[in-house]
KEKE-3310 file (N, C-alpha, C; in steps of 0.2 Angstrom, whole numbers, plus 5000, padded with zeros to 4 digits):
npx = (5004:5002:5007:5001:5009:5007:5007:5012:5020:5028:5035:5044:5048:5055:5065:5071:5081:5086:5095:5102:5110:5117:5126:5132:5138:5145:5156:5162:5172:5181:5184:5198:5211:5220:5209:5200:5184:5179:5183:5175:5162:5160:5163:5151:5143:5144:5141:5127:5121:5125:5118:5105:5097:5097:5107:5100:5103:5110:5108:5099:5089:5099:5112:5126:5133:5135:5136:5134:5145:5154:5164:5174:5167:5159:5144:5132:5128:5140:5151:5159:5177:5190:5201:5198:5204:5203:5209:5220:5213:5202:5184:5171:5154:5142:5130:5117:5108:5094:5086:5074:5062:5055:5054:5061:5077:5087:5099:5112:5128:5142:5157:5172:5189:5203:5212:5202:5200:5196:5186:5179:5174:5165:5158:5150:5147:5138:5128:5123:5115:5107:5099:5093:5085:5076:5071:5063:5053:5046:5032:5014:5002:5011:5019:5025:5033:5038:5048:5059:5060:5066:5080:5083:5083:5093:5105:5108:5109:5122:5130:5130:5125:5110:5108:5097:5091:5091:5081:5074:5061:5047:5048:5047:5040:5045:5061:5061:5049:5033:5030:5041:5056:5061:5075:5073:5062:5046:5039:5021:5019:5014:5013:5004:5009:5004:5001:5007:5015:5030:5045:5061:5071:5084:5098:5107:5119:5132:5147:5151:5143:5127:5125:5124:5132:5134:5144:5153:5151:5138:5131:5137:5135:5141:5147:5146:5157:5166:5167:5168:5157:5143:5132:5119:5106:5092:5078:5062:5047:5030:5025:5012:5016:5030:5043:5047:5059:5068:5080:5097:5109:5117:5123:5134:5139:5147:5153:5168:5165:5174:5186:5190:5196)
npy = (4993:5012:5023:5041:5055:5068:5086:5090:5081:5079:5087:5083:5073:5082:5087:5076:5072:5082:5082:5071:5075:5085:5078:5070:5082:5084:5072:5074:5083:5075:5065:5057:5052:5038:5038:5026:5018:5015:5022:5035:5030:5032:5045:5048:5042:5048:5062:5062:5056:5066:5075:5072:5063:5042:5033:5027:5016:5008:4992:4991:4973:4967:4971:4981:4992:5011:5019:5015:5011:5012:5007:5011:5001:4994:4995:4996:4995:4993:4990:4998:4996:4993:4990:4997:5005:5021:5026:5037:5044:5035:5033:5034:5028:5035:5031:5035:5035:5040:5041:5049:5058:5047:5044:5042:5047:5048:5048:5049:5049:5050:5053:5059:5054:5062:5066:5061:5053:5058:5049:5044:5055:5060:5049:5052:5064:5061:5051:5059:5069:5062:5057:5072:5073:5061:5069:5076:5071:5068:5072:5076:5066:5062:5046:5028:5026:5034:5042:5032:5031:5042:5044:5032:5036:5044:5041:5028:5035:5039:5030:5020:5009:5005:5000:4983:4977:4985:4995:5011:5019:5021:5030:5033:5031:5019:5014:5009:5008:5004:5016:5003:5010:5011:5013:5015:5011:5012:5027:5033:5019:5010:5014:5029:5045:5054:5068:5069:5058:5052:5048:5041:5044:5035:5033:5019:5018:5009:5009:5002:4986:4981:4970:4963:4955:4949:4951:4938:4942:4946:4957:4969:4972:4973:4978:4967:4966:4973:4987:5004:5014:5021:5030:5041:5049:5055:5060:5063:5073:5071:5083:5096:5101:5101:5094:5092:5091:5084:5082:5085:5092:5103:5107:5098:5101:5115:5111:5105:5113:5124:5116:5114:5128)
npz = (5000:4994:5004:5009:5014:5025:5026:5037:5043:5032:5033:5043:5040:5031:5039:5043:5032:5028:5039:5037:5024:5030:5036:5026:5020:5030:5029:5018:5022:5022:5015:5007:4999:5008:5020:5029:5025:5036:5047:5040:5044:5059:5060:5054:5062:5074:5072:5067:5081:5089:5084:5088:5082:5075:5068:5054:5045:5053:5060:5053:5046:5048:5044:5049:5050:5049:5037:5022:5010:4996:4983:4968:4959:4969:4967:4977:4996:5001:5015:5028:5031:5042:5034:5020:5012:5006:4990:4977:4964:4964:4966:4978:4982:4995:5005:5015:5031:5043:5056:5066:5074:5071:5059:5041:5035:5019:5010:4993:4990:4977:4978:4971:4976:4979:4963:4949:4934:4918:4912:4921:4931:4921:4921:4934:4934:4924:4930:4941:4936:4928:4938:4941:4931:4933:4945:4940:4933:4945:4950:4955:4943:4936:4930:4940:4930:4922:4931:4928:4914:4909:4919:4912:4897:4897:4901:4895:4882:4885:4882:4894:4906:4915:4932:4936:4946:4957:4967:4968:4980:4994:5005:5026:5038:5037:5032:5019:5011:4998:4983:4973:4964:4951:4939:4925:4914:4906:4899:4906:4914:4929:4945:4949:4952:4966:4974:4990:4990:4997:4991:4987:4975:4966:4954:4949:4941:4928:4922:4912:4910:4913:4922:4938:4953:4968:4983:4993:5008:5008:5008:4999:4984:4967:4950:4937:4929:4935:4930:4936:4947:4948:4959:4966:4976:4981:4992:4990:4989:4980:4972:4965:4951:4953:4960:4979:4983:4996:5004:4999:4991:4991:5001:5002:4990:4992:5003:4993:4986:4992:4996:4984:4979)
capx = (4998:5006:5006:5002:5008:5001:5010:5017:5023:5032:5040:5047:5054:5063:5071:5078:5084:5091:5101:5106:5112:5123:5130:5137:5144:5153:5161:5165:5175:5188:5186:5203:5217:5224:5206:5196:5178:5179:5183:5169:5157:5165:5161:5144:5137:5145:5137:5121:5118:5124:5112:5097:5093:5098:5107:5092:5103:5113:5106:5093:5089:5105:5118:5132:5137:5130:5135:5136:5152:5154:5172:5174:5164:5155:5136:5130:5130:5149:5152:5164:5181:5196:5206:5196:5207:5204:5216:5219:5209:5195:5177:5167:5148:5143:5123:5114:5102:5094:5080:5071:5053:5050:5053:5067:5080:5090:5103:5119:5133:5147:5164:5177:5197:5209:5209:5199:5201:5191:5182:5176:5172:5159:5153:5147:5141:5131:5126:5118:5110:5102:5095:5090:5079:5071:5068:5059:5045:5042:5025:5010:4998:5014:5017:5034:5039:5042:5053:5062:5062:5070:5086:5088:5087:5099:5112:5109:5113:5129:5135:5129:5120:5108:5104:5088:5089:5091:5076:5071:5057:5046:5051:5041:5041:5049:5066:5058:5041:5031:5031:5047:5056:5067:5079:5072:5055:5042:5032:5014:5016:5017:5010:5001:5011:4998:5001:5011:5019:5038:5050:5069:5076:5092:5100:5115:5123:5136:5152:5151:5136:5123:5123:5127:5132:5133:5149:5153:5149:5131:5128:5140:5134:5147:5147:5151:5162:5171:5169:5166:5149:5139:5126:5116:5100:5088:5071:5058:5038:5028:5019:5009:5019:5038:5045:5046:5065:5067:5087:5099:5118:5120:5129:5139:5143:5147:5162:5167:5170:5179:5191:5194:5200)
capy = (4999:5019:5027:5049:5057:5073:5091:5090:5071:5079:5090:5079:5070:5085:5087:5069:5073:5088:5078:5066:5081:5087:5071:5067:5085:5083:5069:5076:5084:5069:5059:5060:5046:5036:5037:5019:5015:5014:5031:5038:5027:5032:5051:5048:5039:5051:5066:5060:5055:5071:5081:5071:5056:5037:5030:5023:5008:5000:4985:4988:4969:4967:4978:4981:5002:5019:5023:5010:5013:5007:5007:5008:4995:4991:4998:4999:4989:4993:4987:5004:4995:4999:4986:4998:5012:5025:5030:5043:5041:5029:5035:5032:5030:5034:5031:5038:5037:5041:5039:5055:5060:5041:5047:5043:5050:5041:5052:5045:5053:5049:5057:5059:5054:5064:5067:5055:5052:5062:5045:5041:5060:5058:5045:5055:5069:5058:5048:5065:5073:5058:5060:5076:5071:5059:5074:5083:5069:5067:5076:5072:5064:5057:5039:5030:5023:5042:5044:5027:5034:5047:5041:5025:5036:5048:5035:5025:5040:5041:5022:5019:5006:5004:4992:4983:4973:4990:5001:5016:5018:5023:5030:5037:5028:5014:5015:5006:5007:5007:5011:5005:5017:5008:5018:5011:5010:5016:5033:5030:5014:5010:5018:5035:5047:5058:5074:5067:5054:5053:5043:5040:5043:5035:5029:5016:5016:5007:5011:4995:4982:4984:4965:4964:4952:4951:4948:4933:4947:4945:4963:4972:4972:4972:4978:4960:4967:4976:4993:5009:5011:5030:5031:5048:5046:5062:5059:5070:5072:5071:5090:5100:5104:5102:5090:5095:5090:5083:5080:5093:5091:5109:5109:5097:5104:5120:5108:5103:5123:5127:5113:5116:5133)
capz = (4999:4996:5009:5009:5021:5027:5028:5044:5041:5026:5037:5047:5033:5026:5044:5045:5024:5028:5043:5029:5018:5033:5037:5020:5020:5035:5026:5012:5023:5026:5010:5003:4999:5015:5025:5027:5026:5042:5050:5037:5048:5066:5060:5054:5066:5080:5069:5068:5086:5092:5081:5091:5078:5078:5061:5050:5043:5059:5063:5048:5043:5052:5043:5055:5050:5048:5031:5015:5007:4989:4982:4962:4954:4969:4968:4983:5000:5002:5022:5030:5036:5042:5031:5014:5013:5000:4986:4973:4959:4967:4969:4983:4984:5001:5005:5024:5033:5048:5060:5069:5077:5068:5050:5040:5030:5017:5002:4992:4984:4975:4979:4970:4980:4975:4957:4945:4927:4913:4911:4929:4930:4916:4922:4942:4931:4921:4936:4944:4930:4927:4948:4941:4927:4936:4950:4937:4933:4950:4950:4952:4939:4932:4935:4941:4924:4918:4933:4926:4908:4911:4920:4911:4895:4897:4903:4891:4877:4885:4884:4900:4907:4921:4936:4935:4952:4965:4964:4973:4984:4995:5012:5029:5045:5036:5026:5012:5007:4992:4977:4971:4959:4947:4936:4922:4913:4898:4900:4905:4917:4933:4951:4947:4958:4970:4979:4995:4992:4998:4986:4986:4966:4967:4948:4951:4934:4928:4916:4906:4907:4918:4925:4945:4957:4978:4987:4997:5014:5007:5006:4992:4975:4962:4945:4938:4926:4938:4929:4941:4945:4951:4965:4969:4977:4982:4995:4987:4992:4977:4972:4957:4944:4955:4964:4984:4986:5005:5004:4994:4987:4991:5006:4999:4985:4996:5005:4990:4983:4997:4994:4975:4980)
cpx = (5004:5004:5005:5003:5005:5006:5014:5023:5028:5036:5046:5051:5058:5068:5077:5080:5087:5096:5106:5111:5117:5127:5134:5141:5149:5156:5165:5173:5183:5188:5192:5206:5219:5219:5202:5191:5175:5178:5178:5164:5157:5161:5153:5139:5137:5142:5130:5118:5120:5118:5105:5093:5098:5103:5102:5098:5109:5107:5100:5093:5095:5111:5121:5133:5131:5128:5132:5140:5157:5159:5172:5167:5160:5148:5132:5129:5136:5149:5157:5169:5188:5202:5204:5199:5208:5206:5214:5216:5201:5190:5174:5161:5147:5135:5122:5112:5101:5087:5079:5065:5050:5050:5062:5071:5086:5091:5108:5120:5138:5152:5168:5184:5200:5206:5206:5201:5193:5183:5178:5172:5166:5155:5147:5143:5136:5124:5119:5115:5105:5094:5088:5086:5074:5067:5062:5052:5043:5036:5019:5004:5004:5015:5025:5038:5040:5048:5060:5066:5068:5081:5090:5087:5092:5106:5113:5111:5121:5133:5135:5125:5117:5105:5098:5088:5088:5088:5078:5067:5055:5048:5046:5045:5046:5053:5065:5049:5038:5028:5037:5048:5059:5068:5078:5062:5050:5038:5027:5013:5016:5013:5007:5005:5007:5005:5003:5013:5026:5040:5056:5071:5083:5094:5107:5115:5129:5140:5152:5144:5134:5120:5129:5130:5134:5142:5147:5149:5140:5128:5130:5138:5140:5146:5149:5156:5167:5174:5167:5158:5146:5134:5124:5111:5098:5081:5067:5050:5035:5022:5016:5016:5028:5039:5046:5052:5068:5073:5090:5106:5118:5127:5135:5144:5148:5154:5166:5171:5173:5187:5194:5198:5204)
cpy = (5007:5022:5037:5051:5066:5079:5091:5087:5073:5083:5088:5075:5073:5086:5081:5068:5076:5086:5074:5068:5083:5081:5070:5072:5085:5079:5069:5080:5083:5065:5063:5052:5048:5037:5032:5022:5017:5021:5036:5036:5030:5041:5052:5047:5046:5060:5064:5058:5065:5076:5077:5065:5050:5036:5025:5014:5002:4996:4984:4982:4965:4968:4981:4986:5004:5020:5014:5013:5010:5010:5007:5006:4991:4995:5001:4992:4989:4992:4992:4996:4997:4996:4990:5006:5016:5026:5035:5039:5037:5035:5031:5033:5029:5034:5031:5037:5035:5041:5046:5057:5055:5042:5047:5046:5047:5047:5047:5051:5050:5051:5052:5058:5057:5067:5061:5057:5054:5057:5044:5048:5062:5055:5047:5061:5066:5056:5053:5069:5067:5056:5066:5077:5069:5063:5075:5080:5065:5072:5074:5073:5062:5049:5037:5029:5030:5043:5038:5028:5036:5048:5037:5030:5040:5044:5032:5028:5041:5035:5020:5014:5006:4998:4989:4981:4977:4995:5006:5015:5023:5025:5036:5034:5022:5017:5013:5003:5007:5013:5008:5008:5013:5017:5015:5010:5013:5020:5031:5026:5016:5015:5027:5039:5056:5063:5071:5062:5055:5048:5046:5038:5041:5029:5025:5015:5015:5008:5005:4992:4982:4978:4966:4958:4950:4945:4943:4936:4946:4950:4966:4969:4975:4974:4972:4959:4969:4983:4998:5009:5016:5028:5036:5045:5055:5059:5067:5067:5073:5080:5090:5103:5103:5099:5094:5093:5090:5085:5086:5089:5098:5110:5105:5098:5110:5119:5106:5109:5123:5121:5113:5122:5134)
cpz = (5000:4999:5008:5013:5019:5027:5032:5045:5036:5029:5041:5044:5031:5033:5045:5037:5027:5035:5041:5024:5021:5033:5032:5018:5024:5032:5021:5014:5025:5021:5006:5005:5005:5021:5022:5029:5034:5049:5047:5041:5051:5067:5060:5059:5074:5079:5068:5074:5090:5089:5084:5087:5079:5068:5058:5045:5048:5060:5059:5045:5045:5049:5050:5054:5049:5040:5025:5010:5002:4986:4974:4957:4961:4969:4974:4987:5003:5009:5023:5035:5037:5037:5022:5017:5005:4996:4983:4967:4960:4967:4975:4984:4991:5004:5015:5025:5040:5052:5064:5070:5073:5061:5048:5036:5026:5009:5004:4989:4984:4974:4976:4975:4976:4967:4952:4939:4925:4914:4915:4930:4927:4918:4929:4938:4928:4926:4937:4941:4929:4934:4944:4938:4931:4942:4947:4936:4939:4955:4949:4945:4934:4934:4937:4935:4920:4922:4931:4920:4908:4911:4914:4901:4893:4898:4899:4882:4878:4885:4892:4903:4913:4924:4937:4942:4957:4962:4969:4976:4990:5003:5017:5035:5045:5032:5018:5013:5001:4989:4977:4963:4953:4941:4929:4920:4906:4903:4899:4911:4924:4938:4947:4954:4960:4976:4988:4996:4993:4995:4985:4980:4968:4961:4950:4943:4932:4922:4911:4907:4914:4925:4933:4949:4966:4980:4992:5005:5015:5008:5000:4986:4972:4956:4940:4933:4929:4938:4935:4939:4950:4953:4965:4971:4980:4987:4991:4986:4985:4977:4965:4957:4945:4957:4970:4987:4991:5006:4997:4995:4989:4998:5006:4997:4987:5001:5002:4984:4984:4997:4988:4975:4984)
residu = (MET:ILE:LEU:ILE:LYS:THR:ALA:ASP:GLU:ILE:GLU:LEU:LEU:ARG:LYS:SER:ASN:GLN:LEU:VAL:SER:LYS:THR:LEU:ALA:GLU:LEU:ALA:LYS:TYR:ILE:GLN:PRO:GLY:VAL:SER:THR:GLU:ARG:LEU:ASP:GLN:ILE:ALA:GLU:ALA:PHE:ILE:ARG:ASP:HIS:GLY:ALA:LYS:PRO:GLY:PHE:LEU:GLY:TYR:GLN:GLY:TYR:PRO:LYS:THR:LEU:CYS:THR:SER:VAL:ASN:SER:GLU:VAL:VAL:HIS:GLY:ILE:PRO:SER:GLU:LYS:VAL:VAL:LEU:LYS:GLU:GLY:GLU:ILE:VAL:SER:VAL:ASP:CYS:GLY:VAL:ILE:MET:ASN:GLY:PHE:TYR:GLY:ASP:THR:ALA:PHE:SER:PHE:GLU:VAL:GLY:GLU:VAL:SER:GLU:ARG:VAL:ARG:SER:LEU:LEU:THR:THR:THR:ARG:GLU:CYS:LEU:ILE:ARG:GLY:VAL:GLU:GLN:ALA:VAL:GLU:GLY:LYS:ARG:VAL:GLY:ASP:ILE:GLY:HIS:ALA:VAL:GLN:THR:LEU:ALA:GLU:SER:LYS:GLY:TYR:SER:VAL:VAL:ARG:GLU:MET:VAL:GLY:HIS:GLY:LEU:GLY:HIS:HIS:LEU:HIS:GLU:ALA:PRO:GLU:VAL:PRO:ASN:TYR:GLY:ARG:ARG:GLY:ILE:GLY:PRO:LYS:LEU:ARG:LYS:GLY:MET:VAL:ILE:CYS:ILE:GLU:PRO:MET:ILE:ASN:MET:GLY:ARG:ARG:GLN:ILE:GLN:GLN:GLU:PRO:ASP:GLY:TRP:THR:ILE:ARG:ALA:ALA:ASP:ASN:LEU:PRO:SER:ALA:HIS:PHE:GLU:LEU:ALA:VAL:ALA:ILE:ASP:LYS:GLY:LYS:ALA:ASP:VAL:LEU:SER:THR:PHE:GLU:TYR:ILE:ASP:GLU:VAL:LEU:HIS:LYS:GLN:SER:ASN)
# end
């Protein structure tokens, strides 16, 4: 069942998602060659708890950490570890969730580690643009298929492939609610988008083929051809005319802009 949120519930969801956004921006200050993904996880957990919330992923279906940190060809659900130390030229997708006032926040961003190749930067740029194209379709009266179609069309026009098995989702009192929001599809199909629905749109785009495999840890999903994969995610509330975007990359962009100057 797809749940419609009240205006008050959407404001609580906004607070949760703004905190996730600020957590990712805090992590942006530390993402550089030589830092372990375990260290990032510790920073994130402390930041979330210091702001009166709890990590949304920690313990979820047995997941052991606060963040999902997926490096290079890892698509999603990479587990932070002291053994995983970021290196120059890599990329790392950081997916973060919180729960505050009974509502979840959930957002992801793929970061460059030091200087990356133009080929990899193009993948990141396109994946982020795929997300924006999807968000543009998240308005009342459209359908879920319109979102997936927008993402898929741009990604494939650039020569990339769309992961099919992992999808976006509804968000509310639960981390994963109906409807599922695939990153591929046809226009005009799927559940109709209604004002008050809250969903996470999260393109997972592979440089090579779309096929994926699960690692022996039972969580990490990797591109089967071992080529880089990028992942960006925003939470949005469906509204008339234009999506109400509850999370943001603005805080991250501010940190990255300061670092580049």
